[in-house]
Each structure stands twice: as structure tokens, then as C-alpha cells.
N, C-alpha and C positions, 0 to 999 in steps of 0.2 A: 093484678089481671093488668094493667097497662104493660107491664113489661112483656106478659102473656100474648095480647094482643101485637107487641112488635117483635116478636118471635115469628108470630104468624104473618107478618106482612112479610118478612126473609122468607119464609118456604112458599110464599104466593109470586114474590120477585123473583127467585130461581126457577119455579115451574114457568113462570111466563119467559124466562133468559132461553129455559132450554126447548121449550116451544120454539121461540121466534127464531134460533137456527137450525133446528131440524123437525118442525111440524110432521114430516112424513113417517120417520122415523120412531114418533111419538106415538102416532095411531097403529103401527103396528105392535107395538111395545102392547098398548091396550089391546089390541085382540089376542097377543100371547099370553096375555096375564090368563085372559079368563079360559082360555082351552088349555092350558098346562096348569091351571089350577085344578081340573077337572081330571085329569089325565092319572093321579096318584091313585086316585079313589078306584079305579078300574083296577089294579094289580092284585089289590086283599079280596076284591070282589072275585076274578079269574081264578085266584088260589081258592079259594074255599069251593066255589062249582066244581074244581077239578078234585078236590080231595074226596067232595061230598060223591062225585060220579065214580073214584076209583074204588071206593067202601062201597058204592052199590054194584058197581062191576064186581069185584069180587067173592060180592057175598053172592049174586049171581050163578058165577061160573058157567058161562056160555059162551067161551071162547073170546075173538074179535069181535064178533058182533055187542059184548056190552063192552067192550072195550072204545068204540068207537066216540062216546059223549066225552069221552075223557080228551080223543084228541080233540076234539074239536073246541073246547074250553082250552087245551094246550096252546092250539093255532092261534085262539084269541088271542090270549095273552101276549105269545109273541109278537104277534099285529101292533099289540099295543104298546108294548116297549119298546120296537122299533121305530113306532110314528112319534115315541115320548123321547126318543133318542136326536130324532131326525127335528124335532122343535126345539129339544135343547142347544142343537148344533147351529142351528139358524138364528136361535135366539141369541146364542156368544157372539157370531160373527155380525150381527145388527147389532150388537151391543157394544163390542170393537168399534164397529167403523163411526156406533154415534159419537161414541167418547171421544176417539181419533178428531173426529168434526168440530165437537164442542172443545175439546181443550185447545186446538190451534183458535177457533174465535173467540175464545176466552182470552188467549195469549193478547190476540189483537185488540180488545179491549182494551185489556190493561196497559199493553203499548198505548193506546189513543190516549188514554188516560194520563198516564206518566206523561207526554207530550203535551195536552190541554193543562195541567197544574202549574201553579205560578212557581219560576224561580226560586222563591220565598219557601217550597218546600223543600227543595234539596240544597239549600242552607241551614236545616232544622233537622236534628236527631232525630226526634220525635216522629217526624216524617216515614224515615227510614224503617222504622218498628212498624207502621203504618203499613210501608210498601211490602215488608219480609212478610208478613202476616197474609196479607192480601194474595202476594205473588205463591207462598206455599200452600193455599188453600183456593187458589181461583179454579185451578186443571180440575178439582178432584170432587171437592163438596159440592157443588150445581150436580154434576150429573149422579155425585154419591145420592143425592133428594130422590132424582128421581129413580135410580136402581130400588131403593130400599121402597120408594113407593110402588113398585114393579113387584119385587120381593112381597109386599105386605097384602096387594092385592090377590096376587096369585096365591098368599095362602088362607086369605077371609075366602076365597072361592073355596077352598078346600075345606077350609074350617066349618062353612055351611052345611056342606056333605056331610062330614064327618059326625058334628052336630046331632045329623039326624039320627044317622045310626046309634051314636053313644044312645042318644035320648030314650030312642026304641027301646033297646036292649038294659040299662038302667041307669035313671036318672041321676042316682047317689053316684056311680061311678063316672059317670059326664062332667060333674061339679068338681067332685077330688080330682080328677087330669087337671083341669082346668084352674084349679087353685094353685097347685105346685107350680104351674110355669109361672106367676107370679113373681114371685123373688126372683129367676133369673132378668127380669124385666129392671126389676129395682136395683140389683147390682148394677147393670149395666147405665141405668139413667143416671145411680151416682158417680160412678167413676166418670161419666163422660163429662158432669161437672168440675170437676177433681182435673181431668187431664185438659179442661179448655183452659183453666186456673194456671195450671203447671205453664203452659203454652205460652201463656199470656205475659207469665214471670221471665221466662229463659228469653226471650226473644234478645233482647239485649245482648247475652249470651252468645247465640247464636249468629249474632251478624259480627259478633266481635272474632269469633271462632273461622267465620267464613272469608272474612278481613284476614285475620293471619293464613289463610289457607289460599288467599289470592295475591299475598307479598312471597309465599314460597312456590307459588307456579307462574304467575304473570310475569312477562315482559321486563314491565315498566322498573321492576323490583330487581331484575336480575342481577346485573353490575353491583350494585350494592350491597346484595345478599352474599358476594361471593369477595369484595372488596372488603368486606367489615365484620367477615364470617358471621352472618346472621342465622344463618341457616338452624343452628342448633339453638339458640335460645326461642326462635318463632315455632321451630318445632317443640320444643317441650310448652311456649305457652299454649299453642292448638292443642297439645294433648289435654292439657289439664283442665281445658276449659271443656274439651269433649268427655273428659272421666267426671267432671262436675255434672253435666249437662245427663250423662248416661245413667249417673248414680241414682238422682234423683229420677230419674224416669222407670228404673227398674223397678226401684223401690216402691211405685206406683204399681206397676204390674205384676208383681208379687201380691200385693195385698190384692190388686183385682181377681189375680189368677185364686188365691183360697177362696176368696169369697162365692167366687165361682164355682169351684169345686165343692164346696158344700148347698150352692143352690142345685147344682147338676145332681147331689147324691139324692137327695130330695125328691127330685124327677123322677130319677131309676128308680128308688123305693116305690114310687106310686105306681108308675108300670107295672113293675112286676108283682107287685100287690093284685093289680086286676087281674095280670094272668093268672092266679092261683085262684083269683074269685072267678075266671069263665073255666078255668082246669076244671074248677070243684063242679060244675055246672055241668060239665061234660062228662064227669065222672058220675054223675047222678043220672046222667040218660037225656037232660033236658036240653041238651044242645049240642052240634056234633063235630067232630075233631075240624073238618073244615070251619066253621063257626072260630072255635077255637084259633086257627092259622090268620082269619080275616081279621079276631076281632085285636090280636096281638099285634097286626102290622097296623089297625086304625089307632089302637091308645098310641102306638109310637108315633103314626099321622098327627094325630089330636094333639099331642104334648107339643109336638114339632113344630105343626101352623101356628098355636097359639103360642108359642114362645115367639116364633118368628114374626107374629105380631106385633107382640108385646115388644120385642126385641127392635124391632122395626122402626116403635111408636120412638123408642128411646133411642134410637140411632139417629131418627129425623129430630130430635130434639138437640144429639150431639152436635149433627151437620148444622142444624141452625146457630147454634153457638158460635163455629167457626166461620159461620157464612158471615158472620155478625162483620167479623175483620174485614172480610173480602168488600162489604157495601159501604163501610166505614170508608176505606178507602176510593171508591166510588161516588162516594157523596163529597168528596173534596172539591169546593170550589173556588175558583181561582178568583183574586181581588183586583189582577188587571183585566177590566170587564171591557166587552166591545158594547159600547152604545147604543142606546135602540134607534137611534135614529145619528148615526154617525157622520159626522161631516167630511166632504172630500178631503183626501190626500192629495197633497198639493202636487202636481206634476213637475214643475219645478219650483224650489225656493227661489222665490224674490225679495223678500225683508230681510229672512234668516232665521232663526234658532236662539232662543234667551231663555236665559234661566232669573225667574221673579222670587227673591227670597225664598229660596228653595229649604225648607228643614226635611231632613230623614232620620230616621233611627231603623234599623232590622228588626223585623217583628219578634226573633229570637233575644234578642239582647236590647235593651235599655239604654245603653250611650248612643248620642248622639255622634252621628257619622256628616252630615251634613248641615251646619249651623248658616241659614239668612244668606245661601250662595245668590251672588249676582252675577252675570253673565253675558254675551252677543256672540251669536257665531254669526259674519255678516256670511252672505251667498258669496263665494269662490275665496274665501277667506280659510288660511290656514291658522290655527290655533292651537298654542302647544299648552298643556295641563302641568304645572311642574312644584314638586312637593317632595318631602320626604314620606316613608311607607306610612299608612295609615292616615295618612290627610284630605284619605274622601277623593282620590283622583277616578279610581276605577269604580266604585261606588258613584260618580257622577254618569259616565257612561252607562252605566246600568238603568241609571234613569232616564238619562235619556233617548236609549234604547227602549224605553216603556217593558223592561223587564219588571221594573218596581214601579208606584207611584211614589210621589211624595206625601209624606205627611201634613205639610202645609206647602204654600207657592204655588205657582203654576209653572212649566216649563212652557215654552207656546211655537211655533213655528209657523211664518208670516202670520202671528197676530192670534193664533188657534190652538185654546188648551190642547195638549197633546191629552188627554183623557178624553176629548172629545171623535178624536179618529181611531178609527181600527187599527190596535195594535200591529197586527199581522200585515196591513198595509201600508204602515210607518217603515215596519223593520224590512220590507223589501226596498226604500229609499233608502236605507242606511247598510252601509259596508261595513262589519267590523271584525278583525282580529287582534283577538285576547292573546296575555302572554301567554296563556294556558291552552294556546290554541289545540288542535286536535290531531293526531297523525291515524289519519285513515290508514286500515290494511286493505287498499283500493290500488286500481292503477295509478299512474303519475296523473294521468289526464283526470279522470276521476275525481283525484284528490283537488285537482283545481275546480272541477265542474262542481264540487259539494257548495262553491261561495254561488253561485246563481241554478241553484238544481232545478229551480221551477221553469227554467226555457230549456226546449232540448239543443244536446252538447251541439256545440258548433265549434266545431277543432281548431278552425282557424284563429277565433276568437280566445281559445284555452291557449292557443301558442304565444297569441300576442300577449297575452296577460302573464303569461313565465318570459317572456320576453324583457317585459318593463320588470318585471321583479326580479330576475337576473337566474332564476330556473330553470332556463331552458337548455343551457351549456348544459349542467350537470345531470338535467334528463337525458338530452343525447346522448349521453355518454353510458346511459343503461343498456343491459343488454338488448331488450327492445323496445328501446325510447321513450314514450309515452306510453304505450301499452305495457309496461314492468308494473306486476304488483310491487307498492311499497312496505318495505317491513319484513318480516321474518314468519309473518303467521301462515302463509299459505306457499303452494308450493313455486317457486323462479321467483320467489320475492328476494328484493334487493334492499337494503339498508342505506339510507343516507344519515351526512354527516346532520347537526341539530343544525347549524348553518344554512345546510342548503335545504333542510325541511323550513326555516323559516321562512327562504325565499320560496317555495311551494305557498304556504300559507299567506305571506303577501301576496301572491298571484290572486288567491279567491278573491281578497279586497278589490284587486283593479278588473277583476274579472265583469265583478256588477256593475249593472249599470244604473248606480246608486246617485243621490242627491250629496250625500252624506257619508265620506270617509272615514271612519272611527278604526287609527293603529293603539293599541298597547304596548309602547314597549316593542316595536317593530323592526329594531335591528340590534335587541340586546345580544344575541348570540352571532351575528355578521361581525368580519374585522374590518379594521378601517378602510379600506380597499374597496368591500363589497359595500358598507354602507354607503362610502361615496358613490360606489355605481348605481346603488337603487336609487340615491336621492334625485341623483341628475337625473332619473327618470320621471321622478315623482311629481312632477309638474306637468308633464304631459299624458301622464295616468291619469288624474284625476281630473285633466280635461275640464281647469275652471270649476269642477266641482268644490265643495265645500269640505276642511279635513278639520281631526283634532286628532292631536298626536299628547298620547303619553308617553315620557320617557326620562330616563336619569342621564342621557349623552344630552351634554349642550352643545356637542357637535350636530345633533338629532335639534335640538330646541331652537338654535340660532337661525334655523330658514324658516321658522314660523312668521308670519307677521305679525303676531301678537302673542303676548304670553299672558299666563293666568298661574301665579303663586297660589298653591294652597298649602293651610299650616293649621292642623286641628279644625278641618271640616269648614275653615273660612280662605274667602279670597283674601290674602295678605296682601299680594301687591298684583298690579297689572301695566301691561305695557310692550314697547317692542322690547328686543334685545339691548338696544343701545340705550333707550329710556330707563331701563331697570338695572344695565349694569350703571350707569352713570348715578343712580340715584343712591347706592351705597345699602343698599337695605339687604333682605335675606335673600333674595334671587343672587344678589352680586356676591355674597358670603357664599350659597352653595357651587357657584360657578366656582370661583376662589379656589374653596378646597380643591375641585377636580382636576381645573388646571393646574393647581400647585404639582400634581403626581407627573404630570407630562413636559414641568418646566426645571426638572431636576436635573444640575449640573452632571456630565457624564465623571465627572471625578467624584461625587456623592454615590453616584450608583457601584465604582469600582472601591469604595471605601470598606476598609476591613478586609 
């Protein structure tokens, strides 16, 4: 019972969603339901009257005068057919318009939810399964519910009229025709459940196949795909997954087809058995030939309408099962919440940012990533984070930007816990360029503007940010300068080198009027001269703002005011470059290992 109620709630949510998006078209559909439901009853009746009038005219043999009633009923039948055709065309046009509007709106809802959920969901494989199922079903299922309800309503109107005629003719025939429609509906409901379970089971393989397709066709993988000759491997794996998916689905389709044929055979036998009964009644003179034709059409209409109602109900059940996926995705709630009464976000950071005994582990992984971290970022101070891969540097930045909240401990800005601030408002105060920065398939100026897109684009500010990052000279050499699309995705696009892309990404950080600049490996793709140029401008670019640098290059780290060395999620050392070097600890070891590569004698390089 509880599960049934849940399914009913999904149906109600789907109807409310459709109504909220296009209420006018929903009302129009309701009107069409009643009109189109009544129209199929007219054709058998007009045919009966036409045949009966023709029999009477043939018996009278009085010329064209006796034939006029036949023409009258033929004209009415033609008018009804024309009206029905017009209604069907209009209904199809209305349905197409409603479907397109609905599909676009639901896509926007999915996009909105995708942005609203925490970063946590994007680092959890089960989320991708949920999102995959939601995206597949979001466009068609809710509008499918409406279309099925329209079909059910139209068939019910027809069924009421048909039932009256059949009960008047012979109640036993009516009962038999309605009973034989039940197996078809049962087949549909049973296989709907099996189809739903199959789709759930195959979601992971569907995503794997999509990933191989993406690697075979996406520009990101194009170079390595050719250099390492991976095309055949990925094609083979894609085809193998698709073959498995196709095989299980076809097996289910075959079983569904056989069951449907058996149910259809039973229905056809009932229709023609009933026809034989009416034909015998006509033979005995108890009914007319027109009635024979009318009842044959009505038998078909009765079974069709009743089957349509039952199949529609079974289809609603199937739609409801799949809507569970969509609403499971829509019901995901962020853990990084806006407080009921958020504290004001500081206009200027006056006391600094501090981590107080911060512990953190990713929800999908029990391993502790940050284990009691304490550190301070003073106003106007440049802080560097150093450590081996996996030491927790990037995770610390994610918490600093409140993409996650600590499991325990606090992060404060001017003494206020970040959890008391509006996360969106706080992120406006932070400029972040991560090492896996995005290369947008947009113009050069738009790529930089993405760093502060909530403000109207100011080309002078954009150009100034590019000058500070060193991207200006590369952009001006492009065919349309700042108006040149970057990348090869679209017409007239031009590709940049990886170092030039990194300068564009740095310009985003310099564009935003933020209080804290976070740069994760900001010069990893720059040559030493370009790196020196960037940091020559860096102090002027941040204009007294605080900054956090994550880098494996000690030439970058040395320019920081203060350095924290992370090791297995803990702060192992902290101090200035000189203090840490003189201490001879982990920092000094890491620095010496890297410096040794640049201090090799020329004779060492020529050896061998």
C-alpha cells in the first residue's frame, strides 16, 4: 500500500509539473479529449444509416428520389471524417508544441539541479548513475504521463458510448469483449516492471559505453587516441558493451512480443466470434446489414478503447516507475546549506582566514584526507601550500571555498564560521584557478570574463587582467584578437598552447575583485621566463589581497610570505622559505631534491 501511494505521488508531481509549465495547452487537451472521444462513435452510426438507406432505396426502385437519403448520410459521414482529421491534426500540433516547450523547460530544471547539488555528488559514482537515469527519462516521461492520460480520457469517452450500445444489443457479448482485453493489459504491466529493472541494472554499462563513445569522438582524447593507437581498443570495448546491452534488451523484447501475440490472438478471436453472432442475427432477419457493419466496427472500437484504457493504466505504471529515477535526482539535497539567517559576508577581510583543527574525509571514501589542520591566512598575505601528491592541498582549497564543509573543526573568516555565511556570497570573494581549469569554447574575452561573469563585461578590465597574466600578447596575435573563438569546436576557432591557455585561466583570477586569490599550480605549464613575468605582475595584480598558492615549483613557493608543508593531511612544518630551509626538515628535503636537477654540472649532462 505504501509503495502504491508513493507511485501515486509521482504521478501527481508529474501532472503538477506539466500544468505549471504549459497550463493553457493542458486545458486545450482536456477539451480535445471529450470531442475526440465522441467522434469515433459517429462513423459506425453513419455507415449503418447509409447501408440501411441504400437497402431501402434498392427495394423501392424509384430513381434518384429514393437515393437522396443515402447521399445525405454519406455527406454527414464525410463531414465527420473531415472534422475528425482536423481535430487530429490540431491535436498533433498542440501535442508537439507542448512537448517541445516541456522538454526545454525540464532540461532547464535538470541543469538547475545539477548546479545546485554539492560537488560531492560529482565525485561519487552512484550520483552519475542517478543523473544518467534522470537525464534519459526527464524529457519524455512526464509529458508521456500527460499523453497517456489524454489517451485514457479519450478512450473512456468512446467506451461509455460503446458500452451503452453493446449492452443494449447483448450484455453477454459486451462482457466477453471487455474480458478479452484484460490479458493485453496484464502483459504490458508485467513487462513494464521487467523493463524498469533491466534499465536499472544496465545503467553502469550504459555510462561505460557512453564514456568510450566520448573518448572516441571528443577533442580532449584525440591526440593520445592517435599517438597510442587506442581507437581499435576503445571501439572493441564500446561494441562489446553495446552487444551486451542489445542482447538483454532484445531477449526481453522477444518474450514481450510472444506474450503480446498470444493476447492479441485471443482478442481477435473474440471480435470475429461476435461478428459471426451478429451475422447470424442478420441472417435470421433480427437485424439489418447496416447493423451488422455498425456492430462489427463497434466491436473493434470497444476492444480497442478498453485495451487502450487498460494499456494506458499499465503505461502510467511504467512511466511512474521511471519517474522514480527523475524525482530521485530532483530530490537530492545539498549538504552545503545556506543558513536560515546568514551572517554578512565581509566586504574586506580585516582579520584573516583561519583553519581550526579541521578534519575531513570524502563521503564516498572513509580515508581521512585532512587530519587536524591548523593554519592562518592574514590579510594581504601570500601563503603557499607545499606537499607531495595526496597530502591534502587541493582538498584544503575545496573546503576554503566551501565546496565541502569540515567533518569537524571550523574555518573562519574574520572570526566567523564559514558555515554561517551564504556560500555563494563567500565564493564571490574568492578567485580560484584550479590545475584542471576549463578551456571554454568561447571567444578569448569571454574566456577571461568567466572569472567574473556576474558583472557586465568590461573590455578594459578584461584586457588589463590579460596583461597582468601575460595572455594579452598571445591573444592580440589571433585573427580577431579578443573576439577570436578559442579551440576548434566552432567556426573560425583558434587553438592556444597549453601555456597560453594557463595564462588565460590566470587572467580570470586577476579579473575578479575578490578578497582572496587561490591558485592551484598556477604556472605548471609556463616556461621559466613566462613564470618570472607572471609573478613580476602578481603582487600588483592582487593589490594587497590575500593569496593561497599551491605549487610543486619552489621558484613559485619562494615568493610566498609564509609556507605550510602538508604531509598525509597534517601540517608538518610552517614558516618562511628561509626558516624552513634552515630547519632542514621535510621542506628542505623537497627543495633540495628539486634544486639538484638544476645544479647538475654540464659534464654530467654530456656523460655517455
